[in-house]
TORVEX-546086 format. One record per atom (N, C-alpha, C, CB): z, x, y; residue in one letter. Coordinates in Angstrom, 3 decimals, padded with zeros to 6 digits. Atoms other than C-alpha are relative to their C-alpha. Glycine has a CB too. Layout:
N
+----------+----------+----------+------+
|        Z |        X |        Y | type |
+----------+----------+----------+------+
|        Z |        X |        Y |    A |
...
+----------+----------+----------+------+
END
This chain:
64
+----------+----------+----------+------+
|        Z |        X |        Y | type |
+----------+----------+----------+------+
|  000.000 |  000.846 | -001.163 |    M |
|  000.000 |  000.000 |  000.000 |    M |
|  000.000 |  000.897 |  001.234 |    M |
|  001.216 | -000.965 | -000.006 |    M |
| -000.068 | -000.720 | -001.271 |    K |
| -000.495 |  001.106 |  003.583 |    K |
|  000.948 | -000.735 |  000.928 |    K |
| -001.408 |  000.141 |  000.646 |    K |
| -000.936 |  000.548 | -000.976 |    L |
|  002.308 |  000.574 |  006.081 |    L |
| -000.208 |  000.762 |  001.295 |    L |
|  001.491 |  000.101 | -000.495 |    L |
|  000.289 | -000.605 | -001.303 |    N |
|  001.331 |  001.233 |  009.695 |    N |
| -000.868 |  001.253 | -000.154 |    N |
|  001.311 |  000.351 |  000.727 |    N |
|  000.958 | -001.081 |  000.197 |    G |
| -001.505 |  003.471 |  008.468 |    G |
|  000.429 |  001.100 | -000.958 |    G |
| -000.299 |  000.602 |  001.289 |    G |
| -000.528 | -001.026 |  000.904 |    E |
|  000.664 |  005.505 |  006.079 |    E |
|  000.055 | -000.542 | -001.426 |    E |
|  001.410 |  000.464 |  000.458 |    E |
| -000.056 |  000.425 |  001.398 |    N |
|  000.279 |  005.319 |  002.297 |    N |
|  001.440 | -000.030 | -000.490 |    N |
| -000.844 |  000.930 | -000.885 |    N |
| -001.321 |  000.176 |  000.593 |    R |
|  003.412 |  003.981 |  000.627 |    R |
| -000.168 | -000.724 | -001.323 |    R |
|  000.956 | -000.785 |  000.952 |    R |
|  000.179 |  000.665 |  001.296 |    P |
|  003.183 |  003.300 | -003.099 |    P |
|  000.989 | -001.154 | -000.178 |    P |
|  000.165 |  001.011 | -001.144 |    P |
| -000.830 |  001.169 |  000.276 |    L |
|  004.504 | -000.087 | -004.121 |    L |
|  000.103 | -000.115 | -001.513 |    L |
| -000.596 | -001.318 |  000.647 |    L |
| -000.220 | -000.023 |  001.458 |    E |
|  006.017 |  000.021 | -007.615 |    E |
| -000.336 | -001.324 | -000.679 |    E |
|  001.441 |  000.356 | -000.297 |    E |
|  000.220 |  001.326 |  000.570 |    E |
|  005.809 | -003.727 | -008.202 |    E |
| -000.116 | -000.992 |  001.143 |    E |
|  001.151 | -000.403 | -000.980 |    E |
|  000.080 |  001.010 | -001.062 |    P |
|  005.011 | -006.893 | -006.237 |    P |
|  001.398 | -000.370 |  000.497 |    P |
| -000.738 | -001.262 | -000.506 |    P |
| -001.285 |  000.323 | -000.621 |    V |
|  007.807 | -007.795 | -003.814 |    V |
| -000.267 | -000.918 |  001.186 |    V |
|  000.765 |  001.297 |  000.450 |    V |
|  000.182 |  000.890 | -001.151 |    S |
|  008.328 | -010.453 | -001.159 |    S |
|  000.041 |  000.820 |  001.287 |    S |
|  001.090 | -001.112 |  000.024 |    S |
|  000.013 | -000.666 | -001.301 |    L |
|  007.650 | -009.441 |  002.424 |    L |
|  001.414 |  000.076 |  000.569 |    L |
| -000.936 | -000.738 |  000.980 |    L |
| -001.374 |  000.014 | -000.498 |    L |
|  011.203 | -010.443 |  003.353 |    L |
|  000.844 |  001.082 | -000.662 |    L |
|  000.634 | -001.368 | -000.231 |    L |
| -000.762 | -001.018 |  000.716 |    A |
|  012.723 | -008.211 |  000.655 |    A |
| -000.452 |  001.404 |  000.404 |    A |
| -000.147 | -000.191 | -001.516 |    A |
|  000.533 | -001.310 | -000.390 |    Y |
|  010.441 | -005.314 |  001.649 |    Y |
|  000.501 |  000.397 |  001.386 |    Y |
| -001.543 | -000.015 | -000.022 |    Y |
| -000.484 | -000.292 | -001.362 |    L |
|  011.371 | -005.552 |  005.337 |    L |
|  001.487 |  000.335 | -000.013 |    L |
| -000.261 | -001.200 |  000.938 |    L |
| -001.443 | -000.240 |  000.101 |    T |
|  015.059 | -005.726 |  004.451 |    T |
|  000.272 |  001.381 | -000.590 |    T |
|  000.675 | -001.091 | -000.861 |    T |
| -000.170 | -001.319 |  000.619 |    A |
|  014.737 | -002.645 |  002.208 |    A |
| -000.347 |  001.126 |  000.976 |    A |
| -000.873 |  000.112 | -001.257 |    A |
|  000.358 | -001.000 | -001.015 |    L |
|  013.116 | -000.791 |  005.126 |    L |
|  001.049 |  000.102 |  001.102 |    L |
| -001.352 | -000.338 |  000.613 |    L |
| -001.023 |  000.008 | -001.042 |    G |
|  016.123 | -001.652 |  007.285 |    G |
| -000.428 | -000.750 |  001.247 |    G |
|  000.361 |  001.404 |  000.367 |    G |
|  000.497 |  000.790 | -001.127 |    C |
|  014.130 | -003.976 |  009.543 |    C |
|  000.739 | -001.334 |  000.071 |    C |
| -001.525 | -000.234 | -000.125 |    C |
| -000.517 |  001.348 | -000.205 |    D |
|  015.603 | -007.131 |  011.040 |    D |
| -001.212 | -000.929 |  000.029 |    D |
|  000.861 | -000.110 |  001.331 |    D |
|  001.185 |  000.853 |  000.068 |    P |
|  013.018 | -009.749 |  009.980 |    P |
| -000.191 | -000.897 |  001.226 |    P |
|  000.077 | -000.853 | -001.227 |    P |
|  000.099 |  000.825 | -001.199 |    G |
|  013.800 | -011.754 |  013.099 |    G |
| -000.517 |  000.748 |  001.218 |    G |
|  001.331 | -000.582 |  000.313 |    G |
|  000.391 | -000.818 | -001.149 |    K |
|  012.798 | -008.878 |  015.356 |    K |
| -001.266 |  000.809 | -000.241 |    K |
|  001.120 |  000.930 |  000.364 |    K |
|  001.262 | -000.690 |  000.261 |    V |
|  009.441 | -007.840 |  013.917 |    V |
| -001.149 | -001.002 | -000.070 |    V |
|  000.085 |  000.810 | -001.310 |    V |
|  001.227 |  000.752 |  000.235 |    A |
|  005.870 | -009.084 |  013.876 |    A |
| -000.730 |  000.740 | -001.111 |    A |
| -000.890 | -000.134 |  001.316 |    A |
|  000.657 | -000.610 |  001.153 |    V |
|  003.858 | -008.487 |  010.709 |    V |
| -001.432 | -000.515 | -000.125 |    V |
|  000.792 | -000.290 | -001.293 |    V |
|  001.387 |  000.319 |  000.300 |    E |
|  000.144 | -008.365 |  010.054 |    E |
| -000.284 |  000.517 | -001.408 |    E |
| -000.986 |  000.628 |  001.062 |    E |
|  000.342 | -000.361 |  001.378 |    Q |
| -000.998 | -008.359 |  006.412 |    Q |
| -001.504 | -000.150 | -000.170 |    Q |
|  000.774 | -000.887 | -001.037 |    Q |
|  001.449 |  000.017 |  000.216 |    N |
| -004.615 | -007.413 |  005.724 |    N |
| -000.750 | -000.670 |  001.152 |    N |
| -000.322 | -000.715 | -001.304 |    N |
|  000.678 |  000.504 | -001.190 |    G |
| -005.604 | -008.292 |  009.292 |    G |
|  000.421 | -001.391 |  000.447 |    G |
| -001.445 | -000.004 | -000.239 |    G |
| -000.455 |  001.348 | -000.338 |    Q |
| -003.774 | -011.650 |  009.388 |    Q |
|  001.482 |  000.018 |  000.376 |    Q |
| -000.245 | -000.967 | -001.180 |    Q |
| -001.404 |  000.116 | -000.405 |    I |
| -000.554 | -012.398 |  011.278 |    I |
|  000.740 | -000.863 | -001.024 |    I |
|  000.124 | -000.613 |  001.440 |    I |
| -000.825 |  000.766 |  000.944 |    V |
|  002.195 | -013.580 |  008.909 |    V |
|  001.104 | -000.707 |  000.796 |    V |
|  000.616 |  000.937 | -001.119 |    V |
| -001.073 |  000.720 | -000.685 |    P |
|  004.387 | -016.349 |  010.388 |    P |
|  001.362 |  000.321 | -000.634 |    P |
| -000.265 | -001.523 | -000.039 |    P |
| -001.350 | -000.322 |  000.502 |    K |
|  008.119 | -015.593 |  010.081 |    K |
|  000.455 | -000.975 | -001.079 |    K |
|  001.009 | -000.007 |  001.151 |    K |
| -000.399 |  001.014 |  000.986 |    A |
|  008.585 | -018.824 |  008.130 |    A |
| -000.561 |  000.299 | -001.388 |    A |
| -000.461 | -001.385 |  000.452 |    A |
|  000.607 | -000.312 |  001.289 |    Q |
|  006.408 | -017.335 |  005.364 |    Q |
|  000.433 |  001.346 | -000.563 |    Q |
| -001.487 | -000.027 |  000.128 |    Q |
| -000.416 | -001.328 |  000.463 |    F |
|  008.127 | -013.925 |  005.036 |    F |
|  000.547 | -000.027 | -001.422 |    F |
|  001.047 |  000.572 |  000.935 |    F |
| -000.607 |  000.061 |  001.339 |    A |
|  010.036 | -015.054 |  001.923 |    A |
| -001.017 | -000.354 | -001.081 |    A |
|  001.133 | -001.019 | -000.016 |    A |
|  000.957 |  000.452 |  001.015 |    S |
|  006.998 | -016.567 |  000.182 |    S |
| -001.211 |  000.920 | -000.158 |    S |
| -000.475 | -001.381 |  000.341 |    S |
|  001.125 | -000.930 |  000.094 |    V |
|  004.427 | -013.822 |  000.892 |    V |
|  000.376 |  001.135 | -000.951 |    V |
| -000.389 |  000.559 |  001.407 |    V |
| -000.249 | -001.058 |  000.978 |    V |
|  004.220 | -011.411 | -002.049 |    V |
| -000.950 |  001.162 |  000.283 |    V |
| -000.181 | -000.528 | -001.462 |    V |
|  000.782 | -001.198 | -000.288 |    L |
|  003.055 | -007.870 | -001.287 |    L |
| -000.485 |  000.648 | -001.282 |    L |
|  000.822 |  000.996 |  000.814 |    L |
|  000.585 | -000.723 |  001.130 |    K |
|  000.776 | -005.934 | -003.632 |    K |
| -000.347 |  001.405 |  000.465 |    K |
| -001.266 | -000.736 | -000.561 |    K |
|  000.283 | -001.391 | -000.337 |    D |
| -000.086 | -002.245 | -003.757 |    D |
| -001.307 |  000.163 |  000.776 |    D |
| -000.052 |  000.830 | -001.259 |    D |
|  001.283 | -000.083 | -000.706 |    T |
| -003.559 | -002.983 | -002.314 |    T |
|  000.065 | -000.524 |  001.432 |    T |
| -001.049 | -000.768 | -000.762 |    T |
| -000.148 |  000.572 | -001.343 |    D |
| -002.192 | -004.580 |  000.885 |    D |
|  000.073 |  001.068 |  001.083 |    D |
|  001.242 | -000.865 |  000.060 |    D |
| -000.190 | -000.820 | -001.191 |    E |
| -002.307 | -003.114 |  004.373 |    E |
|  000.886 | -000.791 |  000.950 |    E |
| -001.374 |  000.384 |  000.674 |    E |
| -000.956 |  000.646 | -000.895 |    L |
|  000.665 | -003.954 |  006.590 |    L |
|  000.104 |  000.748 |  001.313 |    L |
|  001.370 | -000.095 | -000.658 |    L |
| -000.370 | -000.549 | -001.297 |    E |
|  001.289 | -003.419 |  010.270 |    E |
|  001.277 | -000.725 |  000.386 |    E |
| -001.151 | -000.177 |  001.092 |    E |
| -001.289 |  000.570 | -000.389 |    V |
|  004.896 | -003.953 |  011.314 |    V |
|  000.349 |  000.541 |  001.375 |    V |
|  001.122 |  000.338 | -001.045 |    V |
| -000.321 | -000.374 | -001.371 |    V |
|  005.817 | -003.970 |  014.997 |    V |
|  001.382 | -000.553 |  000.320 |    V |
| -001.076 | -000.533 |  001.011 |    V |
| -001.344 |  000.413 | -000.385 |    S |
|  009.425 | -004.063 |  016.205 |    S |
|  000.033 | -000.359 |  001.474 |    S |
|  001.020 |  001.106 | -000.305 |    S |
| -000.207 |  000.380 | -001.395 |    F |
|  010.455 | -005.794 |  019.394 |    F |
|  001.143 |  000.820 |  000.550 |    F |
|  000.288 | -001.521 |  000.144 |    F |
| -001.024 | -000.822 | -000.636 |    V |
|  012.418 | -003.568 |  021.751 |    V |
|  000.310 | -000.584 |  001.361 |    V |
| -000.454 |  001.480 |  000.121 |    V |
| -000.424 |  000.522 | -001.291 |    G |
|  014.438 | -004.932 |  024.638 |    G |
|  000.327 |  001.130 |  000.957 |    G |
|  001.206 | -000.916 | -000.163 |    G |
| -000.326 | -001.027 | -000.989 |    G |
|  015.097 | -003.086 |  027.807 |    G |
| -000.156 | -000.563 |  001.397 |    G |
| -000.889 |  001.243 | -000.180 |    G |
|  000.127 |  000.515 | -001.356 |    G |
|  015.128 | -003.325 |  031.493 |    G |
| -000.117 |  001.085 |  000.999 |    G |
|  001.146 | -000.861 |  000.345 |    G |
+----------+----------+----------+------+
END
């Protein structure tokens, strides 16, 4: 699988929500694109990632 342009082998299919949590991401504070399509937050638990997927994960950063 590719994550933000970097190859990251995926041992087995896993839900997007579980993958983000394992990365230490707060699912409520990221936007995710899977294979060129935006994934709505409501679908994070039902989307299953495969080793052939390409993900872009963007974190929201606050500041002032």
